[in-house]
N, C-alpha and C positions, 0 to 999 in steps of 0.2 A: 069096840069104840072106832070109829071110820079113822082115827085118827092113826090107830096101833095098827088096823090092817093095812092101810095106804104105806107106811112107815115099814111093816113088814115084806110086802112086794116089793118095793124099793131096795130094801135090805137084799132080799134074796137074788134079784135084778144085779146089784152092784158088785154080788160077792160073785156070780157066776160067770159075770163080766171077768171080774178082776181073775179068776182059775182059767177061762178062757184065755188071756191076754201074758203069753209065757213073758214076752219084754218086761211089763209091770212087775211079774212075780219077782220075775231073777232080781229086778233093781229094788222090787221092795226088802227082798229076804237075804239074797247073794250080797248087795252092796252092802250092807251094813257088815257081815260078816268080815269081810275082806277088808273094809276100813279095820275093822278093828285089831287084825290079823298083821294090817301091814302098821300101824302106827303103834303098835303095842311090840312087835319084833323088828319093824324096818328101821324107825325112826331112834335116834340114840345122837345125843351131843356130845354123850361123852368120849375122849380122846382115848384110844389103846391099840400099844405097838405104832407109835407112830414114829417113822423112821428119822432120826438126825445124827447127823454125822458127825465123828467126832474127831478133831484135829487135834495132835498131842504132838503141837513143836518143842516142848520140856518135854524130856524123856525120865526125866527127877521121880523115884520114888514118890515124893507128894503130887508130883501132876497126875499120875496114875489113879492114887487114892484118890483124890478129888472127886474125880469121875469114874470110881467104880461103880458109887449109887447109883447109877443112871443104869446099870446092868440089873439090877436087881427088880426093877422097875415094871410093873404090869404095863401102864400107861405109854413107856418109850422103849424102842425096837434100835440100840446103838450102830450105826455103820460105821466102823472104824476107819478113816482116811489118812493118807500120807500125807498130803500138802491142801492147803486152801484153793488152790485152783482147782483142784480135783472135783472139792465139794464144791467151789459155787460154780461148776459146770453140770454137777450132778442134780444142785437145787435148780437150775432153771430147766434142766430137763422136770424137772418135776420128782423126783424120783426119790427125795426127801424133803422134812417138813422145815428142817434147822440147821444149826451148825452151831455145833459148843467149841471155842477155836481156845487152846489153851498157849498163852505165850509163851516165847522160847526162856524166857527169865522170870519164869514164875516161880521156881524156888527161891529165886535170890527175892524175889519182891514179898513173900509169903515170909522168911524170914525176916522181912522191915516191916510186915504186918502193914503191906497195902498190895497184895494182891491183887488181879484183875483177871476175870474170865472173859471173854466176849461170845455173846450168843445173837448171832443172828437167824431172824425168823425171816421165813415165806409168808409175808401178808395179803397173798391172794383170798387167804380164807382166814378171817381174822378171830376168827372163835376160837379156830385150834390154833393160831399162830399165840393167843392170848393163854392159851390153857398148857401150851406144851412151857412159854414162859415160866407160869407159875409152878409146873412139874419139873422145871431144871433147876430153879430157883430154889425149890423148898429141899431136893436134892443134897444139894451142895451146901443149906443151909443146913440140916443134918448130920451132914459130916463135920462142921463148923462144932457143931456145939458137942459130937462126938470126943473130936479134938480137945474141945476147951474141957474135957467132963477127966478125959486123960491124963490131962496134966495138972487136974484137981486145981483146974480156975473157977471161981466161982460165979465169974462173968462171962456171958457168950462170947464165944470168939466168930460168932456169926460175921460180923463185920470184920474180920479181917481178909475175907475173899470177896469179893461186888464181883456181881454178875453186872457187865455193861450190855444190856438188849439194843439189839436194832434191827428194824423191822426194812425188810425188800419186797419192794412189788408194788406198797400199800404204806410209803412213810407216817401218810397221814396218820394211822390205822383208824380208818374212816369205814364201819359196816354199809354205807352208798357205795364205796368204790368196789368191794366185794358184789353186792347185790343187785346195783344197777343192771351190767351184763347178763347176769341170770334173768333180770327181767324183760331185757330185749328175746330171750329165749323162749319167755312166756308168750308174750306179746303176738312172735311169728306162728308160734302153735297155734295161739287160740284166735288167731285171724285166719290161720290156713286150714287146720281143720275142720273147725265148728262150722265156718260158713258155707264152704264146699259143701261140706258133708248133707245139706239142703238140696243142692240143686238136684240131682238125679231123679231124688227121693220123690222132691215136689212134681217134676213133670210125669214120673211115674201116677203117682195121686191123682193129676188130671189128664191123665190120659193123650199128653201132648208128641211122647214122646214113642207111643208105635205111630205116628204118623214120621216121624221120622224114618222109620224101619223100611217102610216103602220106597225112599227116596236114595240115590245113590252115596249119601254121605256115609264114609265109612267109620267105626269106633274111637280109632287111633284122633280122627278130625275132630271130633264130637271131643273127646279127652283133652286135645290141644285145645279146639278153643273153649272150652269150659272154663279151662286151668288159665290162658293168659289175661283175662281181665283181671283176674284174684292177685294172677302174681304181679301187674301193675299195682294194683294197691298196698300188696304187701312191700314192694320197694319205697314207695310211697312213705308206708308206716317206718321203714327199715332206717329212710335217714332223717326222719323227723325224730323217731328214736336216740340214733347216733347226736345227733343237735342238741337234742336235750341231755344226753349225758355229757356232753362236753362243755356246754356253754349254764346250764343252770344246774347239773349237779359237780360238775367240773371233776369228772372222772376222767384221769389222762387216756390215751390212746396211743400207745408205745408201737403197737406193732402196725404193719402195711396195714394200709386202709384198702389196698383193693384184695387182699385175704382175709379182709373182715366181710368186705359186699360179695365176694365170690361163695366167700362158705355160709352166708348169711342165706343168698339165694339159693343156693343147693339145698339147705337146709327148708326154705320156703317153698321149695317146690314136691319136697319131702310131706310135708305137712297138708299140702294141698290134693297132692297126689291119696293121701292118706285119706282126707275126705272126702273126697273125688269115689274113691274104692270102698269108702262105708256106707255113702250116699247109693250106689248102684247095685249094692250086695244087697240091703236091707231093704231097700225101696218103700221104706216109710220117714215122714222125715220126725214123729218122735222118737224112733226109734234109731235112727242115724244120728239125732243131735244128744240120745243120752250116750252111745255108740262112742260119738265122736269125744266127749268129754272124758270117757271113762281110759279111751286107749288112745289118747294125746294128752288131753292138759294136765291131767290129776298124776300118770305119771311123770312127766317134765316135770313138775311142782315137786315131785317127795321122792322119787326115783333118779334124780340126774345130776345129785350132787347140787343143788340149789341151797336147800336147806342144811343139809351137814356133812359131809365128809363119808365119801363112801366107804374108805379105807376101815370106819367104825361099822359098818353095818355087816350084820352073817353073809355068810357065803353066799347063802342062795338069795338075797337081794342084791350081792355084788353082779352075782351071773347075770340075773333077770335087770340089772340095768345096762346091762353091757350090750343088751338086744336092743334098746331105747335110741332110736335116732340121736334123741335129745341128751343123753348124756357125751356124746362125741361131738356133739356142737357145743353146749357148756363149756364141758374143759376146756376145747379151741378158743371159745370167743375171750373166756376168761383169761387166757393165758396171751392173747391178741392183745385185750386190753391192756392189762397190767405189767406185765411182762415181757411182750416183746414178741417179735418175730423166731418162731422156734420152727424152721420150713422141714422139718421131717414130719413134726406133729400136725403141722397143714398139711402135708401130702399124703398122710394118712387117713386122716378125721374125714377130710374131703374127698378120698376115693372110698371112704365108707358112707358115706350122704349120696353120692352119685350113684353106687349101686343099691342103696334103699329105693331112690329116685325112680331107676330105671324098672327096678320091681315091682314099686306101686304103678306106674303107670302102666306097665303089664298089664298087672288084675285089673285097674281101672279099665282099662280096654278091653279085656276077658267080659267083666260083667256087662258089660255093652252090648254084645252078640248079639244081630238079629234074630233074635228068636222072643216067641210070644209063649207065656205058660199058662 
């Protein structure tokens, strides 16, 4: 039949073309495996070994007993602290995710049947904060039930100890406050790496780049000239996002606006340089767009701390995430938005972003050396 002959001929041609095009083959075969492994082992919304500060202002046996249940929990890693100011400072630095405060008159309040325990939570990550709250409340509730059983009381004694939660840095307990700074990172990643990934590849495919090689233009000049327009566009997008975050979503901006802008421009430079390097190295628009998606946007979405707390991920995923520029910018931006200025964190993460920008600009320049293949 003519139909079958044409169909078999086309099928052979498409099969040979697919086998010869290794980029398509890699995307079709390797990417699904990577995604399955990444989602299966890397993503986790469970909270394990969350560092929680324990401040015992009452040294009585009753006070020690009520928090003893937190030590055996696989979800909470107690950090014993001597006073509340130390605990506050460590939570501002991001070293602990919450504070359990047993007041100085806890034993007397417990004897009177109206004891209270303060739980202070870091609301930068609302999901983790809510999970820690449920774990702490449950552990103290189990202790109260055991006390009632030992006393031979049929009524539950859970109500004898009341956990008073308080959310820090996100007092509205709004997931929008947590998500919007992360969305800003994703926007800068997308417009940076994805758009510039097509610039050099397009000129290679059209043959216009070879014409520049006979001119006195140097590779570094070409790289900077291609980065500048997109840096302006990215800056406009940055301010649009900041205005939307503040006025539309009512997300507080508690840190220095200068620190936010400088760190954002550094990260934007990193994203633009990464896209330009991919474009110059691949010399194919299709392959460059796929590589930019795999090397920038997807890691920023899944491995930067945007979706889940990286401390809950396997050690291998944590190591990989620290290699990504988006991870350092994500943590810095959320801190500047919700917790305020932490200049040690600003200096460290901005230095890392500047290092990445320097390396990627140098790599882009090297990929545009005046040579023809």
